[in-house]
N, C-alpha and C positions, 0 to 999 in steps of 0.2 A: 229509824231516824225519831220512834218512839224513846228512843233510850235516851240523845239528843239533851245537855242542861241548854245547850247557848245556840242558838243558828242564827249566822249574819249572813243577811243574801243580798244584792245587788242585779240590775240592770242597766242591760244599758243596750243601746244599736249599734247598729258593726257594719263597717260597709265593709264588701269582701276581699278588698286588698290595700296594703298585702294579708294573705291569711292564719296570720301569727299572731300571739299571741305571749306574751311572758309577763306570769305571774310573782311575780314577786313577795317573802311574806318574812313577815319578822317570828318569831320562838315557839310537839309530832302531831299534823292536827292534816286529817284527810282535807284535800282539798276538791272540789265536785261540779263540773259544768253539766246543767241542768242534768243535773241526779245521779251524773254518771264519775264516778272516781276517776282521774284522773293522775294525783300525785299524792303521797303523805309525806309531807313535809314539818316548813318552823323545827329542826331535830337541833338549832343549839340556842346560846344564849343568846341573849342579847343585847350585851355586853353591856346593862344599865338598865334603872326602875325607870330612867325619864325618856316617855313614847317622844321626847324631839333627838335625844343621843342616841337612841339604839340603831341594832346598826340591822339596817334591808339585808337579807340571804335572797337571792335569786332562784326561786322554785323549782319553774318549769316551761315550757313552750307546748302551747295547743293552737294544735287548727279547730277553727270554728268557722258555721259558716255565717249569714246576714240574719238579720231578722233581731229580738229581742232575745237572750239569754241571760242564763242565772245559775252565777257563779258562787257555793258554797261552802261553807268552812263545815265539818262535822269531826267530832270528837268524843269517845266514852269518858266521863266524865268532867270537871270544870275543865273552862281555859284556862288558859296561861292570864300572867297579870298582863302581859302584851302580845297584841294577838295580830296585825293591822296586814293588809292586802294592799296590793296597789297593781292596776292592770296596764302594762307597755304596749305599744307598739311599735314594728321596725321603720318606719314606714305615719306616725300618727296616729291618731286615729278622733270616728270620727260623730260627730251625734252622742259624747257619754253622760248617760245624768247622772249626778248624786250621786253621791250611793249611804246619804243620809236613812235615819233609820227609817221602816217606814210606819204608818200610822197603826195601832192597834187591831183596829177591823183589817185592815191590807195584811198586816203578817198571819194574823189567823188563814183568812184566804191565804195566802201562800203555803199555811202548816198543810192545810185539809189536806191540800192541792197536794205538795210534797209527800204525805202520809197516805195519797192512797196513791199515788206513783212508785212511789215505796212497796205499797203493796204489788204491786201488778210486777214487779218486778223479781219480787222473790216470789211472786207466782209462778215470772217467767222461769228462774233457774229451780223451781221442782217439777212443772214439766219436764223441763229439759233434763230431771237429770237420771233418768234415764235415757239412754241410748240404743232406740231397741238397733242399731246396726252391730251395737254390739253382745247388747242382748243374744243375737239370733247367732250371729259367732260363738257363742259359751252352746246355747242349747243345741248347736249342729258339732260341737267339739263333746258336748257330753255321749251323746246320739253317736257318737263316731266311736268311739271311746270304754262307754254301759250302754250298748242298746239290750241289755234285758234287767238292766237297773232305772234305766232314766224313761220316761213317759218323754221324748220329742215330740212325740208328735204333738197333742196336746198343750202344751207349752209354745210351740208354734202357733198354733189356732188360736190359743190367748193371747199373745205378743202382735197378733196381726191385732184383735180388736183394741189392743190398747193403741199402737198406731198410730191406727184411726183417729182417737179419741184421744190421742194427743196434738194431730195435727188437727183439729175442729178444735182444738182450746184454743193450741195457739192464734189462730187463727181470729179468733172474738178479742185476743187481747193485742192483734194488730191493730187493731179500731176500736183499745180504750175502753173496750168492757170486760170485767171484773166478773169471769163464769162462777157456776155450781159446778163443785169437785167432786161430789161423793162419788156421780160414776167414773171419775179418772182413779179417783182414792183404792177404788177397789179394785181396777184395774190392772194400777202401777203394785198393789198389794200382790196379784196372782204372777208377774213379774218377776216380782223381790220373790216371790214361792218357788218358782222355775229356777232362782239361778242359787236357791239355798236349799233344794230338791238333790243339790250335788252327791254323790252315793260319797263324797270324802268326807262331806259330814254325819255319813251312820250313825256313828261313835256318837256322837249326840252328847260330848263331856267334855269339856275344855277347862285347862287353868287360869285362871284370869287372878290382874292383882285391881283390886276397886282399895282406889281412894274417892275420901270427898272431901272437898273441898268447901271451904266456908264464903260466910260473905258471898254467898248467893254468885261467887266469880267463877261456875264452873268451865262457860265460855268464852273469860278471860282471861283463864290463868297459865300464865307461859313458867319456865324456866322452874325455877326450886322450888316455887309453890306447888310446881306438881311432880315433883323428887325426883325431876333432870338434873343433867351437872350440866349447867347452862351454855357453857363456853370449850369445846375439844381442847382446850390447851388446861385445862383441869382433872380434876378426879372427883370420883368420890367424898374426900373430905374436904372440899368448897361446902360439899350438901349441906345442913343443918344441923339434918341428921332426926333430930327432935321437929314436935309437933306438928304432927302427920295423924289425919285420922285412917287407916288403913287395912288390908287384911289380905288374904292369900285366898280363892276363892274358886269353890265348882259351880261352872253356869252348866246346864240344861236344856232341854228340849226350845233349841239352835232355831228351829222352822217352826218355832210357834207363833213369832209373833210377838210373845211377851216369855222369855227365857227366863229361870228359874234360876237365880246366886243363892247360896249355901255356903257358908264361912267356913273354912280348911282349917284356917291359920289366922290369928290374928295379936299381937305381939299386947303384955299388961300394957306398956307403957303405950309413947305415942310416937315411940320409936318409927324411921321411915321402914318400910318389907320393900325391895326391890333383887333383880336381876333372879329369880326363880329360873331354878333347871332341874325338870325332872330326869334320874337315874335311866338307866335303859329299858328297865326292869319293872318302872312304872310302879314299884316297891316304897320308895324316898323322894325328899327333895331338896334339893336348899338351897341357900337364898341368903342375902349379905342383909344387919339389919346392925346396931349396936346394940353391944355388950353394957352391962353394967359402970362399966366405969367410959361409958357413953364413946368408946372407936369402934371401929367398924369392925363386925367380925363375920364369919361363915359361920351360919348355923343347918341341921340339920332336920327334917323333923318326918314321921314314918308318911304312907299315901292316906292314911287313916287321920290326921294331923297330930298325931300324938306324939309322944317318943322326941321333946325337943332336947338337943343335945351341941352344942356350938363346939366347933372341931377343929376352929383354926382358936394358935398357941394365943391363952390368955394371963402370960403373967410378964409379958412388955406392955408398958403404961403409955409407951411413946406409937407401935408399932399398930397398923389397922392393918386386915382384910380383908377382900371384897371381892366382886365380880367373878366367882367361881365357875367350872362343871365338873362331869365327872370325869373319868377313863375309863375307858373298857376294860380297864385289872382293877378299879375298884376304889383304886384311889385317883382326887384329883387336882387338879391347878386351878387355882386361884390367883390373884394380882395382890400387892404388898408394897406397901412405901420403908420395907427394913432395907431398903438399899442403899441412905441414905443420902441418894442422887438429889440437889435441887434443881426443879425447872428450868434450864439456862435461860430460855427469853425473858422469864420474869424476876431477873436477878437471885434466884436459888430458896424463893418468898416458902415456893408449896414443896409437898414433896412427888420428885418421881416416883409412877409405881412400873412393878417389873411382875414378871409371873415366877411362881412358885412349886414345888412340887408336894404335895401332902397328899401321906398315906393315915388314915382318919385310926388303923387296928398300931400305927406302934406311935401314933403322931410325928414322924421322921420329917420333916421343913427339905429341902433342900431350894433355893435359887437354879435355875433355868434358865433365864435373860438377863442380863448382864448389859442395862443400852441405856444412850442419855438421856433417853426420855422415856416418857406412859408407855407403858405396852398395857394392850387391854382387852375386849369380847372374845378371850379364849372361846372355841369351838371345836366338834371333835368331827373329823371324816368320815366319809364311807371310810376309807379307807383305815385309819383308828391313830392318825397326824392330826396335832395341833394345829389351826386356824386360827391365826392372834393378829390383833395390831398393834404396829412397830413404828412412833417418831423418835424421824430424827434428821437431822442437822449438821451434824458438821463441813460446815463451809458450801452449804446449799437452801436457798427459801425456805422457813421452816414455817411459815403457813400449810404449805403444799407438798409436806415432805412424809403423808405418812405410807406406810406398807402392808398389805397385807405377807403376812408370813406362813411359812408354818413350821414345823419340830416334829421329832417323834415324842413321845410323850414321856422321855428319861431328859428332852433339854439338847441331844444329840438332830446333825441334818437339820439346824436350821437355813432355810432358805425362803431369799425376798420367791411368795407367791404371787403376786401383781404389785406394781406401780414401782420399781424403783427405774427410776430417769426420767420420771413421769409429771406431769406436772396438776392429769387429771389423777380419781377427783381425790378434791379435798380434803374429805375423808369417807368411809365407807364402814360404816355403824353396825354393828350387831349383824355381822354375813356368817348366815345358816347353812349349809348346804342342803341342796335340794335330794329330795328321794327320788330314788329311780333314777337319777341324772351321773355319772363319770365326775363330774368336774361343776360343772354348775355352785351357785353362791346365790344366796338372795339376804340383800342387806339395802344400807339407808344410806342417801348418799346428802353429807352434810358438809361445815364448812366448820370454819378458824373461830376465827371473831366470830360468836352466831346473834347478831340484833333478837332481841326480843326470847335471848334465854334459849334459845332451839339448837342446844347441842347434839343431843339425845334425836334430835328428831329433823327431817327431811324427805329426799322424795326418795320413794323406792325404786329399785335398780337392780335387775339381773345383772351380772357379770360373771362368765368360762375365761378361765382364766391359764386354761387349754389352747386357746381360738390366738390370743394375745396375753405379753407379761407389763402391758405396759399402753398408753394414749398418746401412738401420736403427735408433740407437736410441734404443724407446719401452719403458719400463719404470714398469709398474704398484703401485707400493711399496704391503705393506701398513699401512706402520709411515713413521713420520719417518727412524729410524734404519734404516742400512742390516742392521744387526746388530750380533755380537758382535766389539767392540775388539777386538785383541790375538789374531782366529783369522785362518786365508785366509780370504778370500771371493771366492768365483768370482759374478758378476752374466750371469743370461739376459736380457735382456728380450724382449717378442713376436717369437715365432719366422716370419718373413715366409715366402713362398714364393719363389723362388727369383728370379721378373721381378721383384721386390723389394728383392733383396743380393743377389744375382748367382752365388752360390756354388746352384751345383748339387747338389754330392753329398758327406755324406764316405763313403773307403772303408773298414772296412764303414758301410755307412749306405744299403742298400737300400730305398726308397719312401720316407723318411724327410727331410721340410726341412731342414734345416741351420741346429742354432739358433749365435749370436750370442755366444756366452759372454763376458764377460769376465774376460779373468786373467790378471795378470801369470806368473807360474809352470802355464802352460796345458796342458802335458804330463805334469806328475806331480798335479793339482789335479784337471783335468776329463776329458782323454782317456783315463786309465792308469786311470782310476775308472768308465770308461763299457764301456771292452775293454781289451786284458792287451798287446795287438799293440804295435809302434812299427813308425815304416818311415820309409825316405828317401832320397833319389837313386832320384825317379819319373822310368820311359824309356813314353811313350805310343809305346799300338802303334796305339791306333786311341781313340774317346770313348767306349769299352766295356773296352780292354785295353789293362793296365800293367805292365811290366817293373815292380820295389823291391827294395831291397836292403829285411828284412825280419825282425824277429824278436818272434815271435807270440806270447810268455809268457814273462814275467821266465827263465823257468831253459830256453830257446831259447837256439840258437845265430844272428848273426848270418848270413843263408841267401838266395839269390836267390830270390824267388818270382813268378809268372805271378799278379796279383788281378785282379779285375774288377769293377764295380759291380755285379754279382748279387750278392757279396758270398764269393765264391769266393778263400783266399790258397793258391794249388797251387806247394810247394815244387818247385823247381827241381833247386836243390841245393845243402848245407851242408856244414860237413868239421869234427872235433870240431878243436879248437887255434886254428879261421884263424875270422875275421869276413870275409865277404865284401859288399863295396859294390858303387858304381855302374852297375849293368848299361846295359848299351843294343847295339841291335842294331846288329853287324858287315858296313855292306854302305852302300852311298852311298844317298844322300836326295837325294830333291830341292833344286834349289840357289835358294834365294827370288830374287824380283827384285832386282836395285845399283840401289840408292837416288844421283842425281847427288850429288854435292856442292856442296851449296848456300853454300858459305861463301866469302867475302873475309876471306882472309889481312890485308889489308893495310890493310883498316877496322880503326880502333880502338872506334866503335860499331857497335848494333843500331839495328836501326827497332820501338818500341811503334807497331804500328794495333789502337783500338777505338773497335768499330762502334758501339755504343752502351752506355754504360755504366749504364745506369738497367736493360738486361737483365739476364736472370738473379736467382738469391735474394739475390747479394747485398748490392742493393739494393730486395728488392720493400721496398714500398707508398711508398718514397722520390717525395716528386710529383720533378716533371720540373722542372727550376731548380736543383735544391738546389745538386745539384756545379757546384762554378765553376774548379775546378782539383782537379790529384793532384798527393801531396807524394812528391818519391822519395829513396827512402834504398836505405842498401844493407846490406850488414851485414857484419862485422867479425870475424871467426868468431877462437877462442880459438890461441894456441898450446901446440905437444906442451909440457908442463912448467910451463903456469898457463893453465889454465879456472874453471869452476865461475858459477854464479847473484852467490854475495855476495858476489864484486871487483864488481858491475855494480853492484847495489845495494839497495835491498829490496825485496824481490816488483818485479823490476823485469825479466824474464829472464833468458838464461842469454850474450847474445850484445851488445858496443858496436855502435850503430845510427851509419851513417854518413848526416848532413842532404846529398842529391847537390843537389837545385834543386826546382823544381816545375814544373808543364807544364799547356795549360792545355786548357779543356774547354769545346770549341764550344756551343750554342744545343742541337743534336741529339742529347749526350751522349756526342758521338765525339768521338777527340784524337787525335795523332800524334805521335810525341815521340823525341826520342834516351838511347838508356841505354850507360851504358861496357859495348865487351863483356867475357866472360865475368867477372861479376862477379853478382855473387845482389843480384837489387835485389826489392823490394814497396814496391806502391804503395799511395795514402790518398788516397781520394774528401773532397773536403775544401768546406764549407761556405762561405757570405759569410762568414762570419769567420775561416772560416782551423781549420777545425776539422772531423778528423778522425768521416765523416760512420759509416765500418768499417771496420774494422781484418785486414790480410788475412794478419797468424801464416803468414804460410811465407813462399813466394820465386820469382821465373821467371829465365835466364839465355838470351840472348839472345849467340847464337857470333855473329863479326865478320863484321858485311853482312848480316845474318842481316833476315827482314821478320818479327817476333811479331806475332800477329795474333788478338785476342780479340774474340767474337761482343758481352761482356758484364762484370757481377763475377760471377764464381763460376760461370759461366755450364757446362753441361753440356758435355763434353765433344766430346761429340756434335752440336753445338749448329753451327749453320752461321751463314755471313755473310751478313745480308739481301743482298740482291739490289739494293738500290738505293745510290749513292752519298753516304755521309755530308758533310757540311762538314769534314769534318777530309779527305780524300780530296784534297780537288781545291788540297790543298799540299804543298808538301814536307815531312818533318819536322822542328820546328825544334829548338833544342839547349833544354837548364833552363832554366827562367831562374833563379839564383842566391838562393839563402835568407839575405838578411839576409850574404851575403859567400860566398866559396868553399865547394867543399866538403869537409866537415873532420866528422867524429866528435863526435857529441852528446857534449858533459861539462858540466854543472848549475856546480861551477865558471863554468864560461865562457860560458854562456847565460843558467841564468839568475842565478846570484847579480849579474851587474848591476844586473837588473832591485830584485833586493831592497834592494841600495845604495840605489838611486834615489827607491825608492818605500817602503819600510817601514822599514829597519832604525831610523829614529828615535824609532818604539815599542819598534823588539824588540828590543835590542841585547845585555838584560838576560838573566839565567838561566829557562829555558824554565820555565815550568807546568805540571803536570801535575794533570789532576783535572778535575770535571766541567767549567772553563768555562779548556780548556789555553790557554795564548799558544804558537806560538815562539820559539825564537830565530836571530840573525842577527849571529850575533857576529864569524861564516868562513864558509867555505861547505862545512863537513863538519858543525860543529852543524846549520845551514839546513836543508844536506838531509834531516838527521836530526828536526831537529823540523817540517817544510814537508812532507814529503811522507806521512803521515796523515789529511792531509785532499787528497787525490790519490786516488782511485776506481781504478782499470786493471786490465788483463789477468791482470796476475803471472804470476806462472812455468808454472804451471798450472793453463789456465784449461778450460773447457770445450773437449772434442774439436769438439763439434756447429758446425755455420756459424753465427755469434753474429746475431745481429738486429741491425739496423742499429740503430744507435748508444744501441746494449749497455753502452761504454765514453765514449760522448761526454762532451767535457768540462761538461754540465749534469749531470750524474748526480756530477759532483764539487765536496767542497762550499766548495776553494778558489774553484770558479769560482764557486757559488754568490753565495757572498758579497759575491768581485768585482763581479763583477749588481749588483747588492742597492745597497752602498755598504757598504764598513766605515772605521771610523771616517776617513771625511771622502776613502776611497780607492777610486775608480770606473775601473771600465776607461777610457772619457772621459779620466778626471784622466793615466791610464799611456799614453796615448796606445798606437798599433798597434802598431810594433815587440813593448811588453813583452807584450800581448796575445799575440799573436805567439809568443812566446818562449816563457811558459805552454803554450799551448795546444798546441805539438808537442812539448813537454816529456813533458806526459799521455801524447798521441795515443802517442810511442812509450816508451812501461810506465814510466815518469817511471824514471828511473835516472840512476845518478851518474856513475860511471865513464864516459871514453868513447877509456876503452887500454886496453891487456895493460900490458906492460912486464916481459915474463918475463926471465926467467935464465937462464946458460947452463945449455941444458939435453945434457948426456952430451958435453962442448966446443966443441959450435954454440951460436951465438946465433941463437935462432930466427927476427927479426928480420930480419938480414942473407939466410937460407938460404932463411927462403922468398919473399923478394926474387928470390933467385936463381934460383929452380924456376920462380919466375911467371912471369919474363921469358922460361927456356927453353923451358917446355913450354905457356905458354900469350899470350907478347907480352905480359904484363900487366905495366907497369911506375908503377905506384899504391903508395904506403906511409905508410896511416890512421895509423899511431903517427909518423913524419916531422909531418904534418898536425897530430895532435895537439899535438906541443912546437910547433909557431911558432902554436897558438889559444893555449898555457900562458904563447909567451913575450908576442902582445900582452897575454893577459890580466895578468901579471906589471909590464907598463912604461905600463897604462893610465893613463892622465886622470880621476883621481876627479871629479867632477863634482860629488858635496855630493847629502845628501837632501833630495830636492824636499821641502817641510813642504806636507801637505795643509792647504786650506784649514780655523780651525776649526769643529768640526761644535755646531752650534747645540743646546744641553743643552734639553730636550724640556722644559717646561711641560705642565703639572695643565689640563684642556680645562674639568674643570669635567659633563665630559657625564653623563648623567639619565637612565633610561628609569624611565617607570613600571611597579611590581612587580620589577623588574632591578636585584640580584642577588635569589636567594628561594632557600631552603631546601631542603631534599632533601622535606620535606611540603610544601611548599608545589605543587614541580614538580611531586609526584607526584598532589597532585590537581585539578593543572592540567592535566593525562596524562588522568586518570579523566574528566574531562567531555568530550572527544573520546571515545574509546577507541570507541564501541558505536558511531561514523559509520565507522569506517575496515578495513581490511582488517585479520585476525590470522594471516594463513600463504598461499602462491601454492604452487599447486598447478605443478611443473614435465615432471611424466608420469615414469613407472615409480619412481614410491616416492619423487621427490625432492620436498622440500617444503621454502620459505625460512619460518621467520620474519620476522614486522613487530613494528614498536612501535609505539604510536600521540607525535604530536610535535607538542603545542598551537601554535596558535598565539600569538601576545607580542612583544615590544619587548627591548632591548637591547641594547648596544653595544657595539660589532663591531670590532675592533681590538686591540692594544697598545699602551701610552705606551712601555714599555721595553721590546720586541722589536725587530724588522730596521725599514732604513728604510722594508720595502715592506707595514708591518704599522698602518703612525699614514698619517695623520691619523684621528683612529677618527669610530666614526660613529653616529646614534640608527639602529637595521635595524628595520623594523616586520615580521613571518610574520602576512601576511594573515591563510593558512588554514592550519588543520591538516595531516600529513601521516606515513602510515603505511613506515616505513623500515624497514629493511632491523637484524635483531638483530646481524647479523655481517657483514662483509665475505662476498664472492659468492665460493663457494667451486667448487675444481677440476671439486667431482662436478656440482656446479650448472650452472656452463660450460660443464662437458660439452656437459649437456644440447642445448645449443646451437651449440656447434661442436668435433664431437666428439677432431678432429684436434689442435685445441691445448694445447700442453702445458707449463707456466710451469716443467718445467724443475728446475735445482740454482741451490743459491749456491756458489759458487768457496771451493774450501780453501787458502790459503797452507802455501806452501815447495815440497814435491817428492814425487817419490814414491807419488802416488795412483792408486789400487785402481777406486774411486767416481771419479764422474762430479762431483760435489762435496757437498753439504747437501742433502740433498732437502725439496723445495719444490713438487711437483707431486703429494703425496698428497692421496687426495679431501676429505679434512676440510680444509685449507688452501687460503690465499685464493690466487684466480688470479691470478698475475700475467705480469706481458710482455705487459699486455693496452691494448693504445692506447685512448685516448677514444672516435676514433670506434669500434672494435670494444663498447666498452662501449655505447656509447649504439646501436648494432642489436643488441647482445642483448637491453636496454629494447625499445627496436622488439617485436620476436623475442617476447618475454613480453609485450606491452602487445597486441598481437594471440593472445598462446594464451590473456590470463587475460580478456583484455575488458573490459582495466583502462588508467588512462596510470602504465604507468613509464615510471620517466627516472634522470638523476642530478639529486642533489642542487645548485644554482647554491650560490655559496661559504656564504652568509647561509644558507640552508634546515640545511646542511654545520654549518657553528660554532653558527648556534643548537642545533644538533641536540647538539654537542659540550658549548656545557658543560653541557648542562640546568640553564640559570641561575645558574650560578656565573661571576664574571666572573674566576676565577685562571686562570691560564696554563692548567692542567688539573684538570679535574669534583673531583679530592678534594687539589687543593691545587696549591701555589705548586712554582717549579724546582728545591725543595730539598728538596721531600717524597719520601719510599720510596714507589718506584713498584709496588715487588714487588709486589705483589697487583692493580696494577691498569693496568699497559700492560707491555707484550714491546718495550722501548726497550733499546739501549744498557748492555746493563749491565755488571759487573764479571767474569758469565765470558764478554767476550768477547773477553776479552783471549786468554782460552784460542783461537787462533783458528793455529796453529799446527803443523803435521808434521813426521812425519820421520821417516822410515825404523828398520822393526818386525819388514822380514822382506820375504821372497818373498812376496803377495799376504796380503799381513796386511792389514787394516781397522787402520788409525791411530789412537788415542790422538788428545786433543787437548793441544796443551801452550804454554802462556804466551808471549811476545813480552815481555822483557826491561821491566820496569813506567814504563824512563826513556824508553819510545823510543812509546807512549801508540799504543798503536795496534793494531785501530783503535780511533779513539776510541772513547772509554767512559766510564761513569761508576761509577768505581771502591767507591761509597758502597754500591751499592744491587745490586740477586739476584733476578732477577724469576724467573720460571719455563721459560722458552725460551731456547734461545742464538739459530740463526736465527729464522728463520720456522716462528711456529708454528699449527699447528690451529685454528680460529676460535674466539672467546669460549671463551678459558683465563682469561679473566681480570673480577674483579668490573666488575658492569656500574653505567655512570651510575646517578644516581633516574630514564631512562628507560628503563632496561631496554635500552641501548644497548651495545653491548664492544666493544671492539680502534678505539673512535676514534678512540684516537692508538695508535701504537704498531703492528705488528704488521706489518702495508702502509700505507703512506700511500695515498688515494683522492682517484681522480678528482671532481674536478668539473663542471658543464657552462660554466662561466664563463670567459669568456676572460680573460687577464690585462692588467688595469689597472691604475690606478693609482689609491690612494687617495687622498681620502676615499671609501667602494663608491658607488659609482654605480650601481646596483644589478645587477640582474638582465638586462635587457635591452640594459644595456651593451652595448659593441665596443669592445672592446680590440682587443688585435692576437693574431693568430693562436691563438700559445700557447693550451693552457689549463687551470686550478690543481689544483695537488695540494695535497691537506690534510692532515695532521694527523704526519707523520711514520713509524718503521715501525723494524724493530729492528733496524736497522743507526743509529739518531739517538740522540743523547744527551738527555737532556731539554733542555739546552741550546738544539738544535737544532731538535724539535720542542713539539707543543700545539697546543688551539684554534685561537689567532690566526696559526698561520706557515704562508707559501703557499708554493709549487715550483713555477713556470713551466714545463713542456713542449708540444714540438710536438705535437698533437692526434695526429700518425700516429704519434708517438714509442711505443715497448713498454719499459717499463723494468724495471730486477730489484726494487722493492720497490714497486710501484706497482699497488696491486686497484683496486677499487670499491665499492659496495654500491649498492640502488639506492631510490629513493624510490616510494611510492602518489601522485598529490593525486585527492584525490576531489574533482568540485564540488558 
């Protein structure tokens, strides 16, 4: 409190009912209640200087006891111009005193009391800092590990004395006394000595970086001021580089209480020094610093501090080199921005860092990684491989898309070590292998947006990728909403043991499993709320003990600590006015084995060998024989100075995608083909019609001459190749088959628009129609794109991080393909031909992009296209210019010969068929009477166990006219169909809770959000009361078999006729409540006016976003703007009004499986066999009335799991 520049206090008497108070403030200040911090708030601007117009914002809710309480506002430094607080209670406030400024003598009394209380709190923290039980655990461990080198008996005796003194001191504090600490300090010093007597510190020499902080801010400084990269979306080039007083120093006398620091190296200017790496033999070390041109460079000095030399190239004034480590063969791996790629989420305004290998002897520099965004933190594992962090977000949430990767020192064998498809951790920085353990890593958990500049710091954690490669995200919501929009959110899924997550422990965190909390600003919003300490630069001594730079609490200095898994953090040294970082033992260490180079730099290609594409979870459940080929495309990442997803299209991803060709897949699932070397490529398995069965949403890179081997599709990295020789192994690798021409970037104008000109423009030349029956306009390519893409379902910019189910975004889930398959105004896939279908399928599978190039402007006097190409030739041997390929395709489009519109054959008008069925249609009263006549013979519920019950209603026998004359072509000819026997049907769709009784591992997961900056996986669809979806027809039938056995009844799915009869409930209109223009708000959860509010946007670090509307002319997502229902996306079941037979959600919410095969009408009967696909009925929350209804049919593979398809059961009684 002594450093406060202002203190605002108020006292109030409080009636304990209600026990909550809401504190609301105006413009970052700590709020304390009775001296205890309850919130840091006042973070936003007030909206004006006038106190009357300044905006109030909610701060926090606190529980208070009756009596006189004091609220304090505290801030280090001057208070903002406007700072006010008001106190509210949910049921009013009694006896509130005025909030006037106390008299001077009263203020002094308050301040003296507050200072006294502050001293007692600080003393309590000091006394509690050494936890006797944690110290005892460490002493016992060292006693067992080093019985001849550690005096455990003496240390335990001293610890017992300390524990007694600690208890005595705490008792005095509990009585409000301020005890003398002389004896305690002496005993605490002995405890510290016990921990520092660890034989691992016998070397007594550390390398550290000492950084002096000016203006007395060593305790408050953060971010760039301390030489940190402030946010994890940046790299070294965002640091000022100058203005620092720092040096590399040698620390000795570690156990003395006052270690000695001796300067080893200090730059002759005020440049930053960081990223110190000691060679394996301990004779030299690397560091990052600024060269004479103020570019980042890699320097080397000898162990005595002399022989300074710059190792990285010095002849490129636009390139930076930093963050290097030694390789076992004497070469080094370093980071550089020579790739000339811009950070996509920052519109290309900052350069991406990639990994390169430098031979100091020859100065030869070769690029190793070719990724979309930053690669950093390289280190060498015990087996000689390089481990590093790769940030990538190809159609996945970019905050959380950082992976730990490994590769051989020559760049071959690039594999995900940890984090593929994992929401957690947001970042795992400075990972280092642990001596004596084959796979354990020590690193720092950090965030993406890092309030306070905490990009390089966070919580120390231990990760063992040999246990698991990702942290499973299984969240069980209590609401369909994540929480309060506009507020920061941290989502903690099921906390699992290390065997399932790979995360062994947080430090501190002894004996506790690691929570995989998903949070953007993870340091401030998660870790500092759990524990006040921050750490960085871990240096493992073994699997239990570590050196680290650490700041135990907000008022501490950054010092060097010995930390352990038992929750001890023992200060070795701190220095007032200084921050100490990057501790490491200054002695030789074992040199890992040298992995020989496997590259052939004369080669321009790499070979890809897939043993069995059906192996692994990526194609789980897909029948063998489905995949016929593999589409191969390359990423063309954005340039420095120009980037961002809006330039690619609408919800189309971040990058230009360049189609290279296709490779054939053998009957046994094997494939062997060539890809261009040093190129990020993605693979898409294709079905017989050329549609992607799975999306990779990442890439692989092969080095020149490398053989890239995969066991299957997204197989576990630990999976071994099958022992038998595959069919593809019997032949040489094949060049890719060209896809409708040479390799080129995919551009809508060049690839899709000619299809529309040929087959569609005759009817779609006029201005678009937006509304319940929209019609796109194809007058020009841009208009065509803007009005056609709403008919395409795709992964978008930031789809769910989890591995997609096969066919999640298959073309069959897009309205465009559904229309063309059935026939649209005489146009069908059959009439369009195979090439037209292939172009449309490729467009959808590539995320429906518009642009195929970047056309970047000159950046700081440099042509980014020419410079990238020059550097790619020089450092990677790559001589490919996608911008030129696009220009060639653009010229071909401009000079094309127009073949003219191919008018489809006229569509015959649908005449009345005159069909009638006895007793059909019927009014509501007649329908209820018919139901009541059979209800007594049918069950009204099914007990699923554990209190879970499924309600049923009776559906009577009867006849009706099935189909719709003015519907889609597959809804006619109509037929009179007789339902011979009554049956019972679920009132609602099977819920997630009900389905979990059969399959507790099933997870319906989430509905994707649009735009970027997502802090949650999507809109919740897995609440227990929402319908189970992403359940295949085969799984739904298996549920029915299980429920039949459990209930002793015949439970099954309805056939098409049973479903439509039940949905109509006696009506002959498209919906039981009326026609396609009827207001469905009370009756069905369909694509209503609110669905337009599907766009998210940046609202702050960690903030749960509001929904915003897409422009009305975009017609996206497709929706009916006239009406509004009670749901947004999928809702809880049974929220709509029932039809005459008591059935809810027959139309809308989710579509529903039937057991019928998809066959042409007239309806051939339940026993008829059409093709293998099964019929889905009703329509979902994603369908407009124009695309839904009692007669609407869609067809999916029986093994296909569809995002908006669930099911309900029937019970048939003999």
